C-alpha positions as CSV (number, residue, x, y, z in Angstrom):
1,M,-2.6,95.6,9.7
2,T,-6.3,95.6,8.9
3,S,-8.5,98.6,9.7
4,A,-10.4,96.3,12.1
5,L,-7.4,95.8,14.2
6,K,-6.3,99.5,14.1
7,T,-9.7,100.6,15.5
8,A,-10.5,97.7,17.7
9,S,-10.8,98.4,21.4
10,F,-10.0,95.4,23.6
11,R,-8.1,94.5,26.7
12,C,-6.8,91.1,25.6
13,L,-5.9,89.8,22.2
14,C,-5.1,86.3,21.2
15,A,-3.2,86.0,17.9
16,I,-3.1,82.5,16.3
17,C,-0.4,82.2,13.8
18,T,3.1,80.8,13.1
19,A,4.9,84.2,13.0
20,A,4.6,84.9,16.7
21,L,7.5,87.4,17.0
22,F,6.3,89.5,14.1
23,C,2.7,89.4,15.5
24,A,3.8,90.7,18.9
25,S,5.4,93.7,17.3
26,L,2.3,94.5,15.4
27,Y,-0.2,94.3,18.2
28,K,1.4,95.0,21.5
29,K,0.6,98.8,21.4
30,A,-3.1,98.2,20.9
31,M,-3.9,96.5,24.3
32,R,-2.6,95.5,27.7
33,Y,-2.0,91.8,27.0
34,V,-1.1,89.8,23.9
35,Y,-1.1,86.0,24.0
36,L,0.6,84.3,21.1
37,I,-0.7,80.8,20.3
38,R,0.4,78.5,17.5
39,H,-2.3,76.6,15.7
40,G,-3.2,73.1,16.8
41,E,-1.3,70.0,15.5
42,V,-1.9,69.5,11.8
43,Q,-2.4,66.3,9.8
44,V,0.4,66.0,7.3
45,P,1.1,63.2,4.7
46,G,2.8,60.2,6.3
47,N,2.7,61.9,9.7
48,E,6.2,63.1,9.1
49,K,7.5,66.4,10.4
50,R,7.3,68.7,7.4
51,C,8.2,72.2,6.6
52,Y,5.1,74.1,5.5
53,S,3.8,77.7,5.3
54,S,1.3,78.1,2.5
55,A,0.3,74.5,2.2
56,E,-3.1,73.9,3.7
57,Y,-2.9,71.0,6.1
58,P,-6.0,70.5,8.2
59,L,-5.9,70.2,12.0
60,S,-5.6,66.6,13.2
61,V,-8.1,65.2,15.7
62,R,-5.5,65.9,18.4
63,G,-5.1,69.5,17.0
64,E,-8.8,70.1,17.2
65,K,-8.8,68.8,20.8
66,Q,-5.9,71.2,21.6
67,A,-7.9,74.1,20.3
68,R,-11.0,73.2,22.2
69,Q,-8.9,72.9,25.4
70,L,-7.9,76.6,25.0
71,R,-11.5,77.7,25.3
72,S,-11.7,77.9,29.1
73,W,-8.2,79.4,29.2
74,A,-9.3,82.2,26.9
75,Q,-12.5,82.9,28.8
76,E,-10.6,83.0,32.1
77,R,-8.3,85.7,30.7
78,G,-11.0,87.8,29.3
79,I,-9.8,87.5,25.7
80,G,-11.9,89.9,23.7
81,L,-10.6,89.3,20.2
82,I,-8.8,86.5,18.4
83,A,-6.7,87.6,15.4
84,A,-5.8,84.7,13.2
85,S,-3.8,84.1,10.1
86,P,-6.2,83.5,7.2
87,S,-4.6,80.0,6.9
88,G,-7.3,77.3,7.4
89,R,-5.5,75.6,10.3
90,C,-5.3,79.0,12.2
91,V,-8.9,79.9,11.5
92,K,-10.1,76.5,12.6
93,T,-8.0,76.8,15.8
94,A,-9.6,80.2,16.5
95,E,-13.1,78.9,15.9
96,L,-12.7,76.0,18.2
97,M,-11.0,78.1,20.8
98,S,-13.7,80.8,20.6
99,G,-16.6,78.4,20.9
100,G,-18.7,81.2,19.2
101,K,-18.1,83.5,22.2
102,I,-15.1,85.5,21.2
103,E,-14.8,87.7,18.1
104,I,-12.4,86.4,15.4
105,I,-10.8,88.4,12.7
106,T,-8.2,87.3,10.2
107,D,-5.3,89.5,9.1
108,E,-2.9,88.9,6.2
109,A,-0.1,90.3,8.3
110,L,-0.3,87.1,10.3
111,R,0.1,84.8,7.3
112,E,3.0,82.4,7.5
113,V,6.3,83.4,5.8
114,S,7.2,81.5,2.7
115,V,9.5,78.5,3.1
116,G,10.2,78.5,-0.7
117,R,11.4,75.2,-2.2
118,W,11.2,73.6,1.2
119,E,7.4,73.8,1.1
120,G,5.9,70.4,2.0
121,L,9.2,68.6,2.3
122,S,10.0,66.5,5.3
123,F,12.8,67.8,7.4
124,A,14.8,64.6,6.5
125,E,14.4,65.5,2.8
126,I,15.6,69.0,3.5
127,R,18.6,67.8,5.4
128,E,19.5,65.5,2.6
129,R,19.2,68.0,-0.2
130,W,20.5,71.2,1.5
131,P,22.7,69.9,4.5
132,E,24.8,73.1,4.9
133,L,21.8,75.5,4.5
134,Y,19.7,73.4,6.8
135,E,22.4,73.5,9.5
136,A,22.9,77.3,9.0
137,R,19.2,78.0,9.3
138,G,19.0,76.0,12.4
139,E,21.7,78.1,14.0
140,N,20.3,81.5,12.8
141,M,16.7,81.3,11.5
142,S,16.2,85.0,11.2
143,S,19.2,85.5,8.8
144,V,19.1,82.4,6.7
145,A,16.3,81.9,4.2
146,P,15.2,78.7,2.5
147,P,15.9,78.7,-1.3
148,G,13.3,80.0,-3.6
């Protein structure tokens, strides 16, 4: 956790990342409310559902609209700080959500976990190449890691 988060004083935090459960355990002691928000929809090659973590796909037009729609929601709840993964899609979501009115910090602890050799592949490709592993991960994501 960054020193900025360790010393920050705020009532509400909004964390924008993919690793929502991990994020909740990091920050819940620091304030009264934690809202976990996934980044807006991303623009991926071929508009297929893909497995990605470190790949930098930008927000789609729809994803940008989703992020802007969160602005009034955040203001109504008194969000005082947005902590985001340093990934471009998360930072962009935070910026659009903030509208320049809410402090944003990035934290490496919120960076997406690696999906190894599955990075950038469509889910159809993953199912075809690793059918048993794909099924097992779908049943127990916390215990079954992608290869590599």
